[in-house]
N, C-alpha and C positions, 0 to 999 in steps of 0.2 A: 732262744737267744745264744749266735752264736758267737766263736771268737772276733775280740776285739783287734783288728789289724795295729799290729805294732809293727813297724816295718825297718830296719837297721840300714844303711846305707855306706860300705866300709871299702876300703882298699891305699892303697899306696899313698904318702905327701904326693901333693900335685898331682892327682888324680881326678876328681873335681866333686869328693862329695858333700859337700855343703851346695854345691850350684844345684845338684841334681836332686840332693831333698827339697830345697828349696820349690823344684818344677814338682817335686810331687805333690808339698806341700797344698800347693796351689791348684793343681790340677783337682785333686782327688779330695780338699778340703780337711787334711790333716792337719793337725798339732805338729808345731815344728820344735824340733829338740835338735839345736845346734851345743856344740861341745865349748868348754871355753879354751881357747888357745892366748891371743894374744894376754887375757891377764896372769899368764904363767908366767912368775918375774925371774924364774929359773931358766926359763928357753932359754934366750938371746946366750947365755951362758953355757948353757948347753952345747949350743952349735957351736962352739968358740973350744970348749973344750970337757969331751962327753963324760971322760972319767973321772972327774972334778966333781960335774952338779948334775948326774945319772940320776941320783935315788931322789934328791931333792925334787927332781924334777916329776918323776913317774909317780911322786907318794901325793904331787901335788895333782896332779891328773886323780889319779885315783881317789879319791877324797874327794872330787868339786864334781867326778860322775855320778860316784856313788849318791850326794846329795841330789844333783839333780833327777835319777834315777828315781830314787825316792819322792823327790816332788812329785814325775811325772808317775809314777803310779796313783800317788795320792789325789791327786787335781784332776786325770785323765784316763788314764786305763781302765781304773775304778769304777767312774763314770762312766763307764761305755765312750768315752770318747777318744778316735784314730790317734795315733803318731808315728809321725817317721822321724829318725832319728839321723843324724852325720857320723854315727860311730856305732860299733857294737861295742859292749865291756871289756868283751874280749880282745881287742887291742891293746888295751894293758901290758895281758902277757906278751905278745908280741914284743913290745919297744921294751919291754921291763929285761927280758930273757937276752936280747941282744946288746944292751946297754950295763946292767949292772952286773956287780965282781960276784961270786959263786956267793959267797955268804948272806951278802946282801937280797941277790934275789932266794934265798931260803925265806930271810923273814919276810921279806915285800909277799911271796907266795900266800905266806898263813893269814897275812891280812886280807889279803884279796879272796882269799879262802871264806873269810869272816862275813866279810862287806856282803859279799855276792851272792850268799848263801841262800838267801830271799828276797834276790832281786828278780823282778821281773826280767822275760826274758824277749828278745824281741820273737814272731813267730815268721817274720818274713825275712832274707838277706837280700842286697841287693849288690852284688860285688864286681866295682870296677876294677881291672887292672890296664897296663899300658907299659911300653917297655921306657929303659933308663931314659932316653933320648926324649920322650916324649914327655916322659916326669921333667926332667930337667926344665923345655922352652916352656912347659906351664908352668914351674915354678918361678920364672925369670920374668915369664910375661906377667903374671900377680904381683911379682915387685915386693915382697912381703921384705922387710927390713930383718926380721927374725931370722930369716931361711937364704938370707945371701950365701950363709957360711956352709951349705949343706954340704958333706962329704959324698960326692959321687958315689964311692966305697960302699959309704951307708947307708945310701937311699937302695944301691943295688943288692944288698944283702934284705934289706927291709921288704924288696919287692919278693924276693927267695921264700923269705921267712912267713909274706902273707900269705905266699902259695902253696906252703903246706902245711898254716893253720886252717887255710879251708878248704883244704883236703880232708884232712882231720874231721874238721868240724862235720860235714856232711857225712861221712862215714859215723857218726857217734853222734847224728841225728837227722837220722833220713827224713823227720817229720817235718822239717821245717827246710821248704822251699828256699835253694840259693838261684837268685840268674845272673848269670856272668855277663858281662860287655866288655870289649877290647876296645879300650880308649885312643888305640893304634887308628879303629877303623871307624869308630864312632866320636866325633869332636859335636857333643850337644851343647856344648857351650854357644858354638859361634854356628851351627848348622841345623837350623829350624826342624827340619826331615827325621835328624838322627835322634832332637829330642824325641819329635814323637811316636817314630820307632818302640824306643825304649817305656815312654810313657802306654803305651798300646799292649806288650807282650807283659809290663806289670799287672795293667787293666786284667788282663786275659787272664793271669795268674789267680788274680787275685777273683775272677770269678768263678775260677772252680774250687773255690774252696769256700766252707762254711765260715764267711765271715758276715760279723754284723753291723749295717750303718755304711756301706762299702764309700757312697759319694753323696 
């Protein structure tokens, strides 16, 4: 029996993680794990005043993602059923390090380490990136009320942090394939040919690894 595919799609706000995750789930018949966003009662306040609401916001996301992954591990991965998620738990540190004060981050990191110690980790990552202009355009197009006050500088810093984090992750985890796609060149939401290209790249990589129940 091979490894059960557990794919995580990652990238900054507005890059299209959920859209691509849905397409992957449909194409390969994987279970789709979507992160909780709109249900976060602190998120709107966070975008208006990051310093005031950052700790509450980050703790809500961490606890909910922990619960989701705990359920996914029990109900799907341990039963040999493949999963695609529109986030990697590592994103918690990307956001928390950008938004929390030093003392808050130290406390947060201790909690993060405890919760993720025995958590299932994705064995493939799809990393989407794009320029600030593209991200802002896509955020505006989808029109989420809670995102209308996002600071472009904050979004830029977040994109830089994602790049740094993914580079560090690849060096520390050479056994985990990371497929990168540029959102400035590929519009898989509006161009079917771009989506097909990405899905074919994923399928080729899956075939090159000893996975169980690929399709």
